[in-house]
N, C-alpha and C positions, 0 to 999 in steps of 0.2 A: 679499592676492594673493601667490601663491607662484610664483616662476619658477625653472625648472631649466635652467641653462646649461652645467654641467659635463657633457661628453659621457660620461664614465665613470659619472656618477651615474645615468643613465637605466637602467642595469642593475638598479638597486634597485627600480624601479617595475614593478608587475605589469600596467600598462596595455597593454603591447604583446605579450602572450603570444597566439600564434595556436594555437587548438586547440579541441576540443570533447570533453568527457568521454565522451559516449555514442559518438562516432565513433572514439575513440582505439583501441578494441579491433579494429575492422575495419581501421583504417589501419596499426596496428602489425603486423598479419599480413603485409602487403606489405613493410614495412620489415624485418621479421624475415627474410624470404626474401632480401632484398638483403644482409643481413649474412652469410648463407650460412655460419653457424657452428654447431657442435654444441651441444646443450643443456649447460649448465654453464659455458660460456665467460664470461669476465669482460668486462663491457661498461660503458664510461663514457658517461654522459649529461649533458654540460654543459648549462646553461640548462634544467634539468629542470622548471622551473615548479612547478605543484602535483603533479607526479608521475604524471599520467595515463598517459603512454606508458611510463614506467619501471615502473609497477605492472603494466601489461599484459605487458610483456616479462618481468618477474619471474615472472608466472604460467606462462610457457612453460618455466621452469626455468633461466633465465639468472641469473648472478651480477651484479646490476645495482648500480652506484654512481652516484647522481645528485648533481650539484653545483649550487648556487644561491646567489645573493647577496641575494635578497629573503627577509627573515625570515618574512613571512606565507606565502609559497609553501612555504618549507622546513617550517614547522610543519604545514601542511595535508598535505604529502607524507608526513611522518613519521607523522602521526595515522592517515591512511588506510591506510598500509602496516601499522601495528600492528593496526588494526581488521580488516583482511583476512587477517592472519597471514602476510604476505609477508616474504621475506628481503631485499628491496631496502634499500640503505643510502643515506642522504641527508646530505650535508655542506655546510657553508658554505664557499665557496671562490671566490677571485678567478679568473675565467676566463683571465686573462693570466698567472697564476702558480699553476698547479695543484699541490696538495700531495701529489704522488705521485712515486715514484721512476721512473727511466727504464724503458721497456719492460715495463709492468705489465699492459696490457690487450690482449685479443684483438680488440677492436673498439670503435667509438664511434658514437654516434648523436646527431645534432643536429636537433631538430625545432622549428620556429617561426621567428619573424623577429627574434629578439634578436641573432642573428649579424648584424653590420653596424651595430648601433645606436650605436656610437661615432661613426659617420660618417667614420671614418678608416681607410683601406685598410691603413695600416701596423699599426694595432692588430689588424685582422683577420688579417694575416700573423703577428703575434705569437701570436694565439690558435691558428691552425692549426699553428704551430711547436711550441707547447706540447702540442697533441694528438699530433703526430708523436713528440715526445719520450717521452710516457708510453705510446705504443702499440708493441706488438711488431712486428718485421719481418713483412711480409705480412698484418698486421692490416687489417681492413676498416673503412672510414669510410662511414657513410650519413648523408645530409643531406636534409632536406625544408625548402626555403626559398622565399621569394617570388621570382618570376621577373620581371625588369624589363620585358620586352616585354609580358607579359600584364597587369601592373599598369597600364602606360601605355595599354593598349587601353581600359580602363574608368576612366581618370583623372578624378577629380572634385576641383575646387578646394575644395569645401565639402560636408560631410555630417555626419551624426550617427553615433556608435558607442556601443554598449552594453557596459559593462565587466563584469568578473566579479562585482563587488559589486552589479550592477543599476543603477548610476548611468549616466546618459547624458552624453556629452561632445560638444561641437561642435568639429569638426576643420577647420582651414584648411590647405591644402596648396599648396606651390610646388615645381615640378620643376626641378632644375638639370641640364641636359643635359651641360654641360661636365665636371662632376664625378661624374655618376651618383648624385647625392644627392637625397633627398626631404626638404624642409623642412616641418615640421608645427608648428602651434600648437594645443594642446589647451586648451579652456576648459571647466571643470567648476564647477557651482554645487552646493555640498553642502547638506545638510538644514537648515543654519542660514543659508542664503543667502550664504555666503562664496564669492567667486570664487577658483578656483585656476587658475593659468596655467602650462602646461608648454611649453617650447620645445625641440623635438627635431630633430636632423638625423641621418638614417641613410642608409647606403649600400645600394643595391639593385643586384644583379649580373646580367649576362647569363651564360649558360653558358660562353661563351668567356672572359670575365673571371674567372669562378670557377675554371675549369680552369687558367688562368695562375697564380692564387694557390696552388692545390693543387700544381702542379708545382714551384713555388718552395719548398714545404715537404716535398718528397719523397713526394708522393702522385701516383698515376697514376689518372686518371679512366677508369672501365671501363664505366659505364652511365649513362644519363640518361632520365628519364621525366617526363611532364606531369601525372600524377595518381596516386592511390593504387591504381589498377587496372592500371597498366602502360601507360597511353596514351602516345602519342607526344608529345614535347615540341615545342610549336609557338609561334608568336608570340602566340597567344591563351591560352596556359597561364599561369594566375596563380601556379602553383607549379612548382618544378623539384625532382625527387627524384633524387639522384645517388648513385652507388656508386663508391668509390675504394679503391685498394689502396696501403698504405704500401710504398714500395720498400725 
């Protein structure tokens, strides 16, 4: 049995990447419009995962740099970029200590639910502060994240999830309303019948809470949507897509 208790350690696991390779092309079209930047702009994509969204954005002619801490994801992203002949660059980097000089990027895009996975709002502030540091003034930040209200609308204490490697895990959940944290226990049995146990606490935000964090890091929220076709953000929206401008 393996238990993961270190909040920072969960960044290294690919279990919690939200995305679909086939859908990424359609989704990144809307996210690209939220960036509202000319072709050739330098875009940072932290938590890039296997690179699906970074690859699609690179196909549009943007200079994309993706950062990741999962070695498996990083290798997959690099190999696919090479196979497709794309110019996207992928680096291993701590999201709380980005290896870039100040004011290097015209924009940044964060897609998926690994933002908040430390379960610690202060770490999320550190991450947004790092983004602000490496982004130019008036640069645009686009985020596609889980929306707390929508998640709670369909909350299930127990269910099964299929991972990227095809394995299925049993998930037990507990919602802590006081802290805005979701507690999850993941149980996976591998091909050799060994039990792996992961304990994860992650922070899920409302739009109001996220806006407060953004303002604390010199970002101004300019737009918010509930899906990838520009629908209104409501209490039933499982995702929130936001556009912010660095002051």
